[in-house]
N, C-alpha and C positions, 0 to 999 in steps of 0.2 A: 161649547161643544161638550157634548156629554159623550165621556169615554167608557166602553162597556164592561172594561177590566181593570180592576185597580192595578194589575201588575204592568198592563201596558200604560196606565198612567202615570206610575211611579217610574218607569223607564223613560218615558218621554220628559218627564221632569228633570231627570239626570242628565238626558242628552241634551236639554233646552240649557242647561248651566255652561254648556260650553260656549266659548266665544263665537259670535257671528251667527248662532241658531236660534232661530224664533221657535214658537211654541209648534205650528204647524208642519216646520220642517223636521223638528224633533219627532212629531207625531208620527210624519211619513217614513223616517229613519229607523224607528223603533218597530213599525209595521214591517218594513223591509227585515230588519235583523230578524223579527219573528216568524218570517216564511222562510228563512235559510235553513238547509237540510243540518242535521247535528253535526257532520263532519265539518262543515263549513262554518258553523257556528263557534264550534269549540276551537278552531283554529285562530278564528278572530280573536276570542277571548284571551287564547293562549299567548297570542302576540302581544296585545296590549298589558298582559301580566309580566310578560318579559321585559316589553320596554320599561314599565315602573320598576321593576326589581333589580334588572341588570345595568339599564343604562343611566349615565349621571352626568355632571357638568365637569368639563375639563377642569382640574385644578388650576391651570395656568390661565386659562383665557375665558373658560365659561362656555365653550362650545359644548353639545351633547356629544357623548363619548362612552364607549363599550369598556374602555381602560381607566384608569386614573389621568392619563394625558391623551388628547384627543389625536387623531392621524395628522392634524396640521402641526400642531405644536412638537410632535415627537419626529417629524419630517426633517432630516438634517441639511436637506436641500432647500428649504425655505429661506427666505431672506429675513434676517433677524435685525436688520438695522431699521425696517419698517415695519409700524404697527397701525393697523386700521380699526376704528372705533366703530363698533355697529350697536342697534337698539337690542336685537336678538339672535337667535340661531338662524331663523329664517333669511336675514341679510346675508349671512355668510354663504347659505346655499346659492343665494342670487348673484353673488361677487363671484364664488368659486366656478359658476355656469360659464362666466365670460372667458375663462382663463386668461385674463389680463393682469392679474395680481398675484404675488408670488411671496408676499411678506406674511407677517403673523396677524391675528385679530386680537380683540377685546370685547367681548359681549357686556353691555352695560347693564342688561335686564330691564330696561326699559328707557324712558324719558324723563325729565322734570316736567312734572305736570300738577301743579296746585289743584287744579278744578277735579282731578282725580286721586288728590289726596299723595300723590307721589312727589316726594322730595329727594335731594341729594343722598340722604343717609339710607334710602330705600334701594339705591343702585350700586355698582361696583366702583365707586370713585376712589375708595381709598386704595384697594388693590390696583388700580390704572396708576395711581400717583407712584405706588411701590415700582412697578414697571417701567415707568419713563424715566426714572434717574439711573437707568444703567446707561452706561458711556457707549456701548455699542449701538444704542438706538440712536438713528440720524432724523427721522422723520416719523411723525404722528398723523394719520389722516382722518379727519372727521367725516364719517359716511354715515350720518342719522339722516333720516328723512327731512327734506326741506319745508319743514312746517314751523309754527310758531314754537312750540314744544320742543323741537329738534333746534332750533336755532338758540333757544336759552340755555338749554342744555350744553351746545357748544361754547357758548360764551363763559358759563360757570366753568367747564372743565379747563379752558383755554386760561382762565385765572390761576386755575390749582397748577398745571403741569408747566406752563411757559417758562423757558430756561434758555439761557445763553446756548448756541449749538445745537438746539432743537427746534427742526423745521416743522411747522404747523401747517397743512394745507387742508382743505376741503373740495370734495367733488364738485366740478363744473355744474352751471345750472341747467344742464341737459335732461336731468330729472326735474319734470315740472313741480313747481312751487306746489304744496299742500298735499302732495303725493307721498305713498309710503314707498321706500326703496326696495321692497321686496316686489314688487309689482310692476318695477321698470323692465322694459324688454332688455336683452341682452346687449344688443347693440348700442342702445343709448347709455347703458350703464357702463360698458366698456370704456366709451369714448369720454365718460364723464371722469373715470379714474384716470384714463391717459392725460387727460386736460385740466388735471386738479389744479388749484391755483392756492397760493399761500392765504392762509387764516390770519385776519388782521382785525382787530377792535376797532369799530367806528369811532371816530373822534367826537 
């Protein structure tokens, strides 16, 4: 496709670098941005700059936060005896939307995927190990997507954190195998949390 402006072409290329955005969609979005009035355009740009400059990962769990510690970790009413392991921040948002979980979280930052060049050292597993030795922690919930990569990551982490007195559980299979957690509807996800099962290695 011949793009009549080099600025439009460059903007489209940058938008297409975002996950899940193809070249045609990127061009459509770039044209939409170009048509915005100056006030709306500057408001959008300023919000993106503020996101990049002023938000960061929570020092405790890895959630996105405006302060050093996120609103969940700093909430004294959260149950500190339960820790839910998720792939990324979007999964926290999905679980919080169910209002059925009151514990803490740990964001791995991905899952083990040799095909994508992601190994254990690329994730926050070392920090997770440090958190799971705390005596007040009684249960760790594996809430990774029920995919082959998610199961592989669960097994790896299990071997790293398993200890006497620590219950390791996983979501019930209400979330369809092969799907991503963040796309599960609230009712299904809530029931999967409530009906979680003890995680055990296959013999």
